[in-house]
C-alpha positions in Angstrom: 91.5 -18.4 97.9 91.7 -14.6 98.0 88.6 -12.5 97.1 88.3 -11.3 93.6 86.2 -8.5 92.2 83.6 -11.1 91.0 82.9 -11.8 94.7 81.9 -8.3 95.4 80.5 -6.8 92.2 78.5 -7.3 89.0 79.7 -6.2 85.6 78.3 -4.7 82.5 80.5 -3.6 79.5 80.1 -1.8 76.2 82.1 -0.1 73.6 82.2 2.9 71.2 84.8 2.7 68.5 88.2 1.9 70.2 86.9 2.7 73.8 85.7 0.1 76.2 83.5 1.1 79.1 82.9 -1.2 82.0 80.4 -0.6 84.9 81.1 -2.5 88.1 78.2 -2.4 90.6 79.1 -3.4 94.2 76.8 -5.8 96.0 76.6 -3.5 99.0 78.2 -0.5 100.8 81.1 -2.5 102.3 81.8 -4.1 98.9 81.8 -0.6 97.3 84.6 0.5 99.6 86.6 -2.6 98.6 85.8 -2.0 94.9 87.2 1.5 95.0 90.4 0.3 96.7 90.8 -2.6 94.3 90.0 -1.2 90.8 92.4 1.6 90.0 93.8 2.8 86.7 97.2 1.2 87.6 95.6 -2.2 88.5 93.6 -2.2 85.3 96.6 -1.3 83.1 98.6 -4.1 84.9 95.8 -6.6 84.2 95.6 -5.9 80.5 99.2 -5.1 79.7 99.6 -3.9 76.1 95.9 -4.8 75.2 95.0 -1.3 76.5 97.2 1.1 74.7 95.6 4.3 76.0 94.6 5.9 79.3 92.4 4.2 81.9 89.9 6.3 83.9 88.0 5.1 86.9 84.9 7.2 87.8 83.2 6.5 91.1 79.4 6.8 91.3 78.9 7.0 95.0 75.1 7.4 94.7 74.8 4.1 92.9 77.7 2.2 94.6 79.2 1.7 91.3 82.5 2.4 89.4 82.8 3.1 85.7 86.1 2.2 84.1 86.9 3.7 80.7 89.8 2.2 78.7 90.9 4.1 75.6 92.6 2.5 72.6 91.5 -0.8 74.1 89.8 -2.7 71.2 92.5 -3.0 68.6 91.1 -0.1 66.6 87.4 -0.8 67.1 84.9 -3.4 65.8 85.5 -2.7 62.1 89.3 -2.7 62.3 90.4 -5.2 64.9 91.5 -8.7 64.3 90.5 -9.7 67.9 87.8 -12.3 68.4 86.0 -10.1 70.9 85.8 -6.8 69.1 83.1 -5.4 71.4 85.0 -5.6 74.7 82.7 -8.0 76.5 85.6 -10.2 77.6 87.6 -7.1 78.7 84.8 -6.3 81.1 84.5 -9.8 82.5 88.3 -10.0 82.9 88.1 -7.2 85.5 86.2 -9.6 87.7 89.4 -11.5 88.2 91.3 -8.6 89.8 92.2 -9.3 93.5 90.3 -7.5 96.2 92.4 -5.2 98.4 91.2 -5.0 102.0 92.9 -1.6 102.3 94.1 1.1 100.0 97.8 0.5 100.6 97.7 -3.3 100.1 99.4 -4.6 97.0 
C-alpha cells in the first residue's frame, strides 16, 4: 500500500468563520521534504472537490518542519450557517492525512 500523509505527519485543525486551517507536522526532516512535495494547493483542491469553494494556500514552516494549509470558503458558510455535520473543520483536517505521498516533486 502506498504511503499516505498520515504515515509521515501529525495533524491539527481549526476554523474561523468559513476558513479552515490545518497544521501538518512532519515526523522528521525526510518526512518534511515529502510533505512539501505531497501537500500542494492543487492536491488539496482535488481531494475536497467542491467542498472548498475558495483558494487554498500552503505555508511551509521550515523552522518547525510543518506546513499550514488554509482553505477559504471551506465550511459551508461557517459554524452558524452551514448544514454540514462537521461545521468546525475537524474532519477536513483529518481527510488531508489520506493524501498520497509523492516521493518526488514531479510525481503524480
